[in-house]
C-alpha positions in Angstrom: 70.0 -82.4 -193.4 71.6 -84.9 -191.3 75.1 -84.0 -188.7 78.8 -85.6 -189.9 79.8 -87.9 -187.2 83.8 -88.3 -187.3 84.3 -91.0 -184.5 88.0 -91.2 -183.1 88.9 -94.3 -181.4 92.0 -93.0 -178.9 92.0 -96.5 -176.8 95.6 -96.9 -175.1 97.3 -94.2 -176.4 98.2 -91.5 -173.9 98.8 -87.7 -173.3 99.4 -85.8 -175.6 98.5 -89.1 -178.5 95.0 -88.3 -178.4 95.0 -84.6 -179.0 97.1 -84.1 -181.6 95.1 -87.7 -183.0 91.5 -85.4 -183.5 93.8 -82.4 -184.3 94.1 -83.9 -187.8 90.9 -85.6 -188.1 89.6 -81.6 -186.8 92.1 -80.1 -190.0 90.1 -81.6 -192.7 87.0 -81.7 -191.6 84.1 -79.4 -192.6 82.5 -77.1 -189.9 80.0 -78.8 -188.2 80.5 -82.1 -188.1 80.5 -83.1 -184.8 83.8 -85.2 -184.0 84.0 -88.4 -180.5 86.9 -88.9 -179.3 86.9 -92.5 -177.6 89.7 -93.0 -174.8 91.5 -94.3 -172.3 93.4 -91.6 -170.9 91.3 -89.9 -168.1 93.7 -87.1 -169.6 91.0 -86.3 -172.2 88.5 -84.6 -170.2 90.4 -81.3 -170.3 92.8 -81.9 -172.8 90.4 -82.0 -175.9 87.5 -79.5 -174.0 90.7 -76.9 -173.8 92.6 -77.2 -177.4 89.1 -76.9 -178.9 87.7 -74.0 -176.8 91.1 -72.7 -177.7 90.8 -73.5 -181.8 87.4 -72.4 -181.5 85.5 -75.5 -181.8 82.4 -76.3 -179.6 82.0 -78.8 -176.3 79.4 -80.9 -177.6 79.8 -83.3 -174.6 82.5 -85.4 -171.6 82.2 -88.1 -169.8 82.9 -91.8 -168.3 80.7 -94.8 -169.5 82.3 -97.8 -168.7 86.6 -96.9 -167.3 87.0 -95.5 -170.9 86.5 -91.3 -171.1 84.7 -89.3 -173.8 84.8 -86.5 -175.7 83.3 -84.7 -178.6 83.2 -82.3 -180.1 82.0 -79.8 -182.7 84.3 -78.7 -185.7 84.3 -74.3 -186.1 86.1 -72.9 -189.2 86.3 -69.2 -189.2 84.8 -68.5 -192.2 
């Protein structure tokens, strides 16, 4: 079974828009789906993981690469 991975391009968006883009997409995805957000706002390295923790999703990774900030979470919905 292959895990689905969704890429969200949130470059050139400032807080809180990257979090809102992730939140809106996660609401329509199944548990286990991976969501990777690529952003230009460094605040997402804190904001998206904090949002994910509050809502029960699992942080997979967050890092900076070539001036962009990437955050990957696993969607977890309560059964």
